[in-house]
C-alpha positions as CSV (number, residue, x, y, z in Angstrom):
1,X,-41.2,-1.8,12.7
2,X,-41.1,-5.1,14.7
3,X,-39.3,-5.7,18.0
4,X,-35.6,-6.2,17.8
5,X,-34.3,-9.8,17.7
6,X,-32.3,-10.8,20.7
7,X,-29.4,-13.3,20.4
8,X,-27.7,-14.9,23.4
9,X,-24.3,-16.5,24.0
10,X,-23.5,-17.2,20.3
11,X,-20.0,-18.6,19.5
12,X,-18.1,-16.0,17.5
13,X,-14.7,-14.5,16.4
14,X,-13.8,-10.9,15.7
15,X,-12.9,-10.4,12.1
16,X,-12.5,-6.6,11.9
17,X,-13.3,-3.5,13.8
18,X,-13.4,0.2,13.1
19,X,-14.0,3.4,15.1
20,X,-17.6,4.6,15.5
21,X,-18.3,8.0,16.9
22,X,-16.3,9.1,20.0
23,X,-16.1,6.0,22.1
24,X,-17.5,3.1,20.2
25,X,-16.6,0.5,17.5
26,X,-18.3,-1.2,14.7
27,X,-17.2,-4.8,14.9
28,X,-17.5,-7.5,12.2
29,X,-17.9,-10.9,13.7
30,X,-18.1,-14.4,12.3
31,X,-20.7,-16.4,14.3
32,X,-21.4,-20.1,14.3
33,X,-25.1,-20.0,13.5
34,X,-25.7,-16.5,11.9
35,X,-22.6,-16.1,9.7
36,X,-21.0,-12.7,9.4
37,X,-22.7,-10.0,11.5
38,X,-21.9,-6.3,12.3
39,X,-22.6,-4.8,15.7
40,X,-22.0,-1.5,17.5
41,X,-19.9,-2.0,20.6
42,X,-20.7,1.0,22.6
43,X,-18.2,2.7,24.9
44,X,-15.4,0.1,24.3
45,X,-12.9,2.7,23.4
46,X,-13.1,4.2,26.9
47,X,-10.1,3.6,29.1
48,X,-11.9,1.4,31.6
49,X,-14.0,-0.6,29.1
50,X,-14.3,-4.3,30.2
51,X,-15.2,-5.5,26.7
52,X,-12.3,-3.8,24.9
53,X,-9.6,-6.5,25.8
54,X,-12.0,-9.3,24.7
55,X,-12.8,-7.9,21.3
56,X,-9.6,-9.1,19.7
57,X,-8.9,-11.3,16.6
58,X,-8.5,-15.0,17.2
59,X,-10.2,-15.0,20.6
60,X,-13.1,-17.5,20.8
61,X,-16.1,-15.6,22.2
62,X,-19.6,-16.0,23.3
63,X,-21.5,-12.8,22.4
64,X,-25.0,-11.5,22.9
65,X,-26.6,-8.7,20.8
66,X,-29.8,-7.2,19.6
67,X,-30.5,-6.6,16.0
68,X,-33.0,-4.6,13.9
69,X,-31.7,-4.5,10.4
70,X,-28.1,-5.2,9.3
71,X,-26.3,-3.4,12.1
72,X,-26.9,-4.8,15.6
73,X,-25.9,-3.7,19.1
74,X,-23.5,-5.8,21.2
75,X,-24.9,-6.3,24.7
76,X,-22.4,-8.8,26.2
77,X,-19.2,-10.8,25.4
78,X,-17.2,-13.3,27.3
79,X,-14.3,-15.7,26.6
80,X,-15.1,-19.0,25.1
81,X,-11.7,-20.6,25.4
82,X,-8.1,-19.5,25.2
83,X,-7.0,-17.2,22.3
84,X,-5.1,-18.6,19.4
85,X,-1.6,-17.1,19.6
86,X,-0.1,-16.9,16.1
87,X,3.6,-16.8,15.5
88,X,4.5,-13.3,14.3
89,X,5.7,-14.8,11.0
90,X,2.2,-16.2,10.3
91,X,0.2,-13.4,12.0
92,X,-0.6,-11.8,8.6
93,X,-2.0,-15.1,7.4
94,X,-4.6,-14.9,10.2
95,X,-5.5,-11.4,9.1
96,X,-5.7,-12.6,5.5
97,X,-8.2,-15.3,6.4
98,X,-10.3,-12.7,8.3
99,X,-10.2,-10.3,5.4
100,X,-11.4,-13.1,3.0
101,X,-14.4,-13.7,5.3
102,X,-15.2,-10.0,5.5
103,X,-15.0,-9.6,1.7
104,X,-16.7,-12.8,0.6
105,X,-19.4,-13.6,3.2
106,X,-22.8,-11.9,3.0
107,X,-24.4,-10.5,6.2
108,X,-26.6,-13.0,8.2
109,X,-25.8,-15.9,5.9
110,X,-25.1,-18.9,8.1
111,X,-22.0,-21.1,7.4
112,X,-21.8,-23.5,10.3
113,X,-19.3,-25.9,8.6
114,X,-17.1,-23.0,7.6
115,X,-17.1,-21.7,11.1
116,X,-15.6,-25.0,12.2
117,X,-13.1,-24.8,9.3
118,X,-12.1,-21.4,10.5
119,X,-11.6,-22.7,14.0
120,X,-9.5,-25.5,12.7
121,X,-7.2,-23.3,10.5
122,X,-6.6,-21.0,13.4
123,X,-5.6,-24.0,15.5
124,X,-3.3,-25.2,12.8
125,X,-1.7,-21.8,12.4
126,X,-1.2,-21.5,16.2
127,X,0.5,-24.8,16.5
128,X,3.0,-24.7,13.6
129,X,6.5,-26.0,14.3
130,X,9.3,-23.7,13.5
131,X,11.1,-26.2,11.3
132,X,8.1,-26.5,8.8
133,X,6.6,-23.1,9.5
134,X,6.3,-21.7,5.9
135,X,5.4,-25.0,4.3
136,X,2.7,-25.9,6.8
137,X,1.4,-22.4,6.8
138,X,0.8,-22.6,3.0
139,X,-0.8,-26.0,3.3
140,X,-3.2,-24.7,6.0
141,X,-4.1,-21.6,3.9
142,X,-4.8,-23.6,0.7
143,X,-7.0,-26.0,2.6
144,X,-9.1,-23.1,4.0
145,X,-9.4,-21.4,0.7
146,X,-10.7,-24.5,-0.9
147,X,-13.3,-25.0,1.9
148,X,-14.3,-21.3,1.6
149,X,-14.9,-21.6,-2.2
150,X,-16.8,-24.9,-1.7
151,X,-19.0,-23.3,1.0
152,X,-19.8,-20.3,-1.2
153,X,-20.8,-22.6,-4.1
154,X,-17.7,-21.9,-6.2
155,X,-16.0,-25.3,-5.9
156,X,-13.0,-25.9,-8.1
157,X,-12.8,-29.0,-10.3
158,X,-9.7,-30.8,-9.1
159,X,-10.1,-34.4,-10.2
160,X,-10.9,-34.6,-13.9
161,X,-10.3,-32.8,-17.3
162,X,-13.6,-31.0,-18.1
163,X,-13.8,-31.7,-21.8
164,X,-13.1,-35.5,-21.7
165,X,-14.1,-36.3,-18.2
166,X,-11.0,-38.3,-17.8
167,X,-9.1,-38.4,-14.5
168,X,-6.2,-35.9,-14.2
169,X,-2.7,-37.2,-15.0
170,X,-0.2,-36.0,-12.5
171,X,2.6,-35.1,-14.9
172,X,0.4,-33.5,-17.5
173,X,0.2,-29.7,-17.8
174,X,-3.3,-28.3,-18.0
175,X,-4.8,-24.9,-18.7
176,X,-7.2,-24.2,-15.8
177,X,-9.9,-21.9,-17.1
178,X,-11.3,-20.2,-14.0
179,X,-14.9,-20.4,-15.2
180,X,-14.7,-23.9,-16.5
181,X,-11.9,-26.1,-15.0
182,X,-8.8,-27.9,-16.2
183,X,-8.4,-28.5,-20.0
184,X,-5.7,-30.4,-21.7
185,X,-4.5,-28.4,-24.8
186,X,-1.6,-29.9,-26.8
187,X,1.2,-27.9,-28.3
188,X,-0.3,-28.0,-31.8
189,X,-3.5,-26.4,-30.5
190,X,-1.5,-23.8,-28.6
191,X,0.5,-22.7,-31.6
192,X,-1.7,-23.3,-34.6
193,X,-5.4,-23.5,-33.9
194,X,-7.1,-20.1,-34.1
195,X,-10.2,-21.3,-32.3
196,X,-8.0,-21.9,-29.3
197,X,-6.7,-18.3,-29.3
198,X,-10.2,-17.0,-29.7
199,X,-11.4,-19.1,-26.7
200,X,-8.9,-17.3,-24.5
201,X,-10.7,-13.9,-24.8
202,X,-12.5,-13.1,-21.6
203,X,-11.4,-16.4,-20.0
204,X,-8.6,-16.2,-17.5
205,X,-6.6,-19.3,-17.1
206,X,-3.7,-20.7,-15.1
207,X,-1.2,-23.3,-16.3
208,X,-0.9,-26.0,-13.7
209,X,0.1,-29.7,-13.5
210,X,-2.3,-32.5,-12.7
211,X,-0.3,-33.4,-9.6
212,X,-0.8,-29.9,-8.2
213,X,-4.6,-30.1,-8.7
214,X,-4.7,-33.6,-7.1
215,X,-2.6,-32.4,-4.2
216,X,-4.9,-29.4,-3.7
217,X,-7.9,-31.7,-3.6
218,X,-6.2,-34.0,-1.0
219,X,-4.6,-31.2,1.1
220,X,-1.2,-32.9,0.9
221,X,1.6,-31.5,-1.3
222,X,4.4,-33.7,-2.6
223,X,6.8,-30.9,-3.5
224,X,7.5,-27.2,-3.6
225,X,6.4,-26.7,-7.2
226,X,3.0,-28.2,-6.3
227,X,2.6,-25.7,-3.5
228,X,3.7,-22.8,-5.8
229,X,1.3,-23.8,-8.6
230,X,-1.6,-24.3,-6.1
231,X,-1.0,-20.9,-4.6
232,X,-1.1,-19.2,-8.0
233,X,-4.3,-21.0,-8.9
234,X,-6.0,-20.1,-5.6
235,X,-5.0,-16.5,-5.9
236,X,-6.5,-16.3,-9.4
237,X,-9.7,-18.2,-8.4
238,X,-10.3,-15.9,-5.4
239,X,-9.6,-12.8,-7.4
240,X,-12.7,-13.6,-9.5
241,X,-14.9,-13.0,-6.5
242,X,-12.8,-10.4,-4.6
243,X,-12.9,-8.0,-7.6
244,X,-10.3,-5.3,-8.3
245,X,-9.9,-4.0,-4.7
246,X,-6.6,-5.3,-3.3
247,X,-6.5,-7.2,0.0
248,X,-4.9,-5.0,2.7
249,X,-3.3,-8.1,4.3
250,X,-1.6,-9.0,1.0
251,X,-0.4,-5.4,0.6
252,X,1.0,-5.4,4.1
253,X,2.8,-8.7,3.5
254,X,4.3,-7.4,0.2
255,X,5.5,-4.3,2.1
256,X,7.2,-6.3,4.8
257,X,8.9,-8.4,2.2
258,X,10.1,-5.3,0.3
259,X,11.5,-3.7,3.5
260,X,13.2,-6.9,4.4
261,X,14.8,-7.0,1.0
262,X,16.0,-3.4,1.3
263,X,17.4,-3.9,4.8
């Protein structure tokens, strides 16, 4: 077995942490040049640990660690800027983004551009104005989701109809097949052509207007319906790669909404 690799002062963010033995943590981090890594942070659960206050979500860090295999050992950490403070109303969105990265990124697979996208979306979420909070939050999330799929090699087709190659028409309703792209299917085909119905088997699709796809590509949404349709498409597209296990952040958000409705 070779000598352990040593890494010094690497920009990073904490994505997730979990207890390890009596006084330690296993910490998942997103690093600028090494992608997602996991390290043991020894002794950080002790009352006087200096590192414990640093290893928090949304805090820019510089970390040092040694690695031999998939699980490394944290040797140092320091601030690399002020933390991004998220409004309590959008805090779950920050955890949602972190969970996407934990679930979809492979260990030690660099994504330097995505690291910058992550930094940018945290900055956007931390500076949202109260008057446009919910709308701007959704716009920021859709933009990051698109960049994440692009970076993973699962880019969505958002500018043309896949069968004809023609540009999307804003007011036209398309069937977006998740493994193909947007298809225009007229009402006659929907109601009468058996081949159409056969083609649906094993192919999930989302109905969405051209304007919503174009807005999603540009990152600017002209109305609430475009935002709703884009959210529905992105949820379906991500589900293909997330699998059947639900996102904890989404379950938490649904629980908060249910409790608010009951109160």
